[in-house]
C-alpha positions in Angstrom: 9.6 -1.0 -1.4 12.3 -1.5 1.2 10.7 1.1 3.5 7.3 -0.6 3.0 8.6 -4.0 3.9 10.4 -2.6 7.0 7.2 -0.9 8.2 5.1 -4.0 7.5 7.4 -6.1 9.6 7.3 -3.6 12.5 3.6 -3.2 12.3 3.2 -7.0 12.4 4.8 -6.9 15.9 1.9 -4.6 16.9 -0.7 -7.0 15.5 -1.3 -4.9 12.3 -1.8 -7.1 9.2 -0.5 -5.8 5.8 -1.7 -6.9 2.4 -0.4 -5.6 -0.9 -2.6 -5.6 -4.0 -1.6 -4.8 -7.6 -4.3 -3.7 -9.9 -2.2 -2.6 -12.9 -3.0 -4.0 -16.3 -0.2 -6.5 -17.1 -1.1 -6.8 -20.7 -0.4 -3.2 -21.6 2.3 -3.0 -18.9 4.3 -6.3 -18.8 6.5 -5.1 -15.9 3.4 -5.3 -13.8 2.8 -9.0 -14.6 2.0 -11.5 -11.9 5.3 -13.3 -12.6 7.2 -10.0 -12.1 5.2 -9.3 -8.9 6.3 -12.7 -7.5 10.0 -11.8 -8.3 9.7 -8.3 -6.7 8.0 -9.8 -3.6 10.8 -12.3 -3.2 13.6 -9.8 -4.0 12.3 -7.3 -1.4 11.4 -10.0 1.1 7.8 -8.8 1.5 6.5 -10.0 4.9 3.0 -9.8 3.6 0.8 -11.4 0.9 1.0 -9.5 -2.4 -2.1 -10.1 -4.4 -3.2 -9.5 -8.0 -6.5 -7.7 -8.6 -7.0 -9.3 -12.0 -10.4 -7.7 -12.6 -9.5 -4.4 -11.1 -12.7 -4.6 -9.1 -11.0 -4.2 -5.7 -9.2 -1.0 -6.9 -12.5 0.4 -8.2 -14.4 -0.5 -5.0 -11.9 1.4 -2.9 -11.6 4.3 -5.4 -7.8 3.7 -5.6 -6.2 6.3 -7.8 -2.4 5.7 -7.7 0.3 3.2 -6.8 0.9 3.1 -4.0 -2.4 4.1 -2.4 -2.5 3.1 1.3 -5.7 2.2 3.1 -5.5 1.5 6.9 -8.4 -0.1 8.6 -9.3 -0.7 12.3 -10.3 -4.0 13.8 -13.9 -3.5 12.6 -12.7 -2.7 9.0 -13.5 1.0 9.4 -11.2 3.1 7.2 -8.9 5.0 9.6 -6.1 6.0 7.3 -5.7 6.9 3.6 -2.4 8.5 3.0 1.2 8.1 2.1 4.0 5.9 3.4 6.1 9.0 4.1 7.1 12.3 2.5 9.6 10.5 0.2 8.8 9.7 -3.3 11.2 7.4 -5.2 14.2 8.6 -3.3 14.1 8.4 0.5 14.1 11.7 2.3 16.4 11.5 5.2 14.5 11.8 8.5 11.1 11.6 6.8 8.2 10.9 9.2 7.0 7.4 8.8 3.4 8.5 8.3 1.8 5.1 7.5 3.6 3.4 10.3 2.7 6.1 12.8 -0.9 6.1 11.7 -1.3 2.4 11.9 0.5 2.2 15.3 -2.1 4.8 16.5 -4.9 2.7 15.1 -3.6 -0.4 16.8 -3.3 1.5 20.1 -6.5 3.6 20.0 -8.7 2.4 17.2 -8.5 5.8 15.5 -6.4 7.2 12.8 -4.7 10.6 12.8 -6.8 13.7 12.0 -4.3 15.0 9.5 -3.5 12.7 6.5 -1.6 13.6 3.4 -2.9 11.8 0.3 -0.5 9.3 -1.4 1.1 10.3 -4.6 2.4 8.0 -7.2 1.9 6.7 -10.7 -1.7 6.4 -11.8 -3.2 2.9 -11.8 -2.7 1.3 -15.2 -6.4 0.6 -16.0 -7.4 -1.9 -18.6 -8.8 -0.4 -21.8 -12.6 -0.7 -21.8 -13.9 -2.1 -25.0 
Protein backbone atom coordinates (compact mmCIF):
# COMPACT_ATOMS: atom_id res chain seq x y z
CA UNK A 1 0.00 0.00 0.00
CA UNK A 2 2.91 2.34 0.68
CA UNK A 3 4.32 1.69 -2.81
CA UNK A 4 0.91 2.27 -4.36
CA UNK A 5 0.48 5.57 -2.51
CA UNK A 6 3.99 6.66 -3.60
CA UNK A 7 3.31 5.82 -7.24
CA UNK A 8 -0.09 7.54 -7.18
CA UNK A 9 1.52 10.73 -5.83
CA UNK A 10 4.21 10.68 -8.50
CA UNK A 11 1.72 9.87 -11.26
CA UNK A 12 -0.44 12.81 -10.17
CA UNK A 13 2.52 15.06 -11.00
CA UNK A 14 2.24 13.69 -14.57
CA UNK A 15 -1.51 14.36 -14.74
CA UNK A 16 -2.50 10.73 -14.13
CA UNK A 17 -5.53 10.31 -11.87
CA UNK A 18 -5.68 7.32 -9.52
CA UNK A 19 -8.82 5.85 -8.00
CA UNK A 20 -8.96 2.82 -5.73
CA UNK A 21 -12.04 0.63 -5.55
CA UNK A 22 -12.75 -2.18 -3.09
CA UNK A 23 -15.32 -4.74 -4.18
CA UNK A 24 -14.84 -7.25 -1.38
CA UNK A 25 -17.88 -8.50 0.56
CA UNK A 26 -17.64 -6.81 3.98
CA UNK A 27 -20.33 -9.01 5.52
CA UNK A 28 -18.35 -12.23 5.14
CA UNK A 29 -15.02 -10.39 5.46
CA UNK A 30 -15.34 -7.65 8.14
CA UNK A 31 -11.71 -6.57 7.63
CA UNK A 32 -12.88 -5.25 4.26
CA UNK A 33 -15.64 -3.08 5.72
CA UNK A 34 -16.09 0.51 4.63
CA UNK A 35 -15.05 1.77 8.09
CA UNK A 36 -11.82 -0.23 7.86
CA UNK A 37 -11.23 1.10 4.32
CA UNK A 38 -11.46 4.63 5.70
CA UNK A 39 -8.90 3.79 8.42
CA UNK A 40 -6.49 2.18 5.94
CA UNK A 41 -6.75 5.12 3.53
CA UNK A 42 -5.99 7.56 6.35
CA UNK A 43 -3.17 5.46 7.84
CA UNK A 44 -1.49 5.03 4.44
CA UNK A 45 -2.17 8.63 3.40
CA UNK A 46 -3.80 7.62 0.13
CA UNK A 47 -3.56 10.57 -2.27
CA UNK A 48 -6.57 9.28 -4.21
CA UNK A 49 -10.25 8.51 -3.67
CA UNK A 50 -10.83 5.02 -2.28
CA UNK A 51 -14.30 3.89 -3.23
CA UNK A 52 -16.50 0.99 -2.20
CA UNK A 53 -18.19 -1.10 -4.92
CA UNK A 54 -21.12 -2.12 -2.73
CA UNK A 55 -22.97 -4.01 -5.48
CA UNK A 56 -19.77 -5.48 -6.97
CA UNK A 57 -21.10 -4.35 -10.37
CA UNK A 58 -17.95 -2.36 -11.18
CA UNK A 59 -15.68 -5.34 -10.48
CA UNK A 60 -17.86 -7.54 -12.68
CA UNK A 61 -17.99 -4.96 -15.48
CA UNK A 62 -14.19 -4.86 -15.63
CA UNK A 63 -13.76 -8.61 -15.11
CA UNK A 64 -11.63 -7.93 -12.04
CA UNK A 65 -10.31 -11.16 -10.59
CA UNK A 66 -8.01 -10.31 -7.70
CA UNK A 67 -6.98 -7.62 -5.29
CA UNK A 68 -5.17 -5.66 -6.36
CA UNK A 69 -6.10 -5.69 -10.04
CA UNK A 70 -4.75 -2.61 -11.84
CA UNK A 71 -6.44 -1.01 -14.86
CA UNK A 72 -4.78 1.93 -16.61
CA UNK A 73 -6.72 4.06 -19.07
CA UNK A 74 -5.73 6.72 -21.57
CA UNK A 75 -7.38 10.15 -21.83
CA UNK A 76 -10.20 8.66 -23.95
CA UNK A 77 -10.80 5.89 -21.38
CA UNK A 78 -9.24 3.23 -23.58
CA UNK A 79 -7.67 0.43 -21.55
CA UNK A 80 -3.90 0.68 -21.98
CA UNK A 81 -2.60 -1.26 -19.00
CA UNK A 82 -3.82 -4.22 -17.01
CA UNK A 83 -1.02 -5.54 -14.93
CA UNK A 84 0.72 -5.48 -11.62
CA UNK A 85 2.20 -2.76 -9.45
CA UNK A 86 5.62 -4.42 -9.57
CA UNK A 87 7.12 -7.89 -9.19
CA UNK A 88 6.81 -7.73 -5.41
CA UNK A 89 3.99 -9.48 -3.65
CA UNK A 90 3.46 -8.74 0.03
CA UNK A 91 7.14 -8.08 0.72
CA UNK A 92 8.91 -5.52 -1.43
CA UNK A 93 11.51 -6.93 -3.81
CA UNK A 94 14.55 -4.61 -3.68
CA UNK A 95 15.06 -2.90 -7.03
CA UNK A 96 11.76 -4.15 -8.47
CA UNK A 97 10.69 -2.38 -11.64
CA UNK A 98 7.77 -0.05 -10.98
CA UNK A 99 5.62 -1.60 -13.70
CA UNK A 100 2.39 0.30 -13.06
CA UNK A 101 4.22 3.61 -12.69
CA UNK A 102 6.27 3.06 -15.85
CA UNK A 103 3.21 1.96 -17.82
CA UNK A 104 1.12 4.93 -16.79
CA UNK A 105 3.98 7.36 -17.35
CA UNK A 106 4.21 5.96 -20.86
CA UNK A 107 0.44 6.34 -21.33
CA UNK A 108 0.67 9.96 -20.13
CA UNK A 109 3.52 10.68 -22.54
CA UNK A 110 2.43 8.70 -25.62
CA UNK A 111 -1.19 7.63 -25.12
CA UNK A 112 -0.21 3.95 -25.39
CA UNK A 113 0.58 1.34 -22.78
CA UNK A 114 3.47 -1.10 -22.92
CA UNK A 115 3.28 -4.12 -25.21
CA UNK A 116 4.38 -6.50 -22.43
CA UNK A 117 2.18 -6.59 -19.36
CA UNK A 118 2.34 -9.07 -16.48
CA UNK A 119 -1.05 -9.83 -14.92
CA UNK A 120 -1.59 -8.79 -11.35
CA UNK A 121 -1.60 -11.52 -8.73
CA UNK A 122 -3.26 -11.30 -5.37
CA UNK A 123 -6.09 -12.63 -3.29
CA UNK A 124 -9.26 -13.43 -5.16
CA UNK A 125 -12.09 -10.93 -4.83
CA UNK A 126 -14.35 -11.85 -1.95
CA UNK A 127 -17.59 -12.17 -3.87
CA UNK A 128 -20.94 -12.00 -2.16
CA UNK A 129 -22.75 -15.31 -1.94
CA UNK A 130 -25.48 -15.51 -4.55
CA UNK A 131 -28.81 -16.60 -3.11
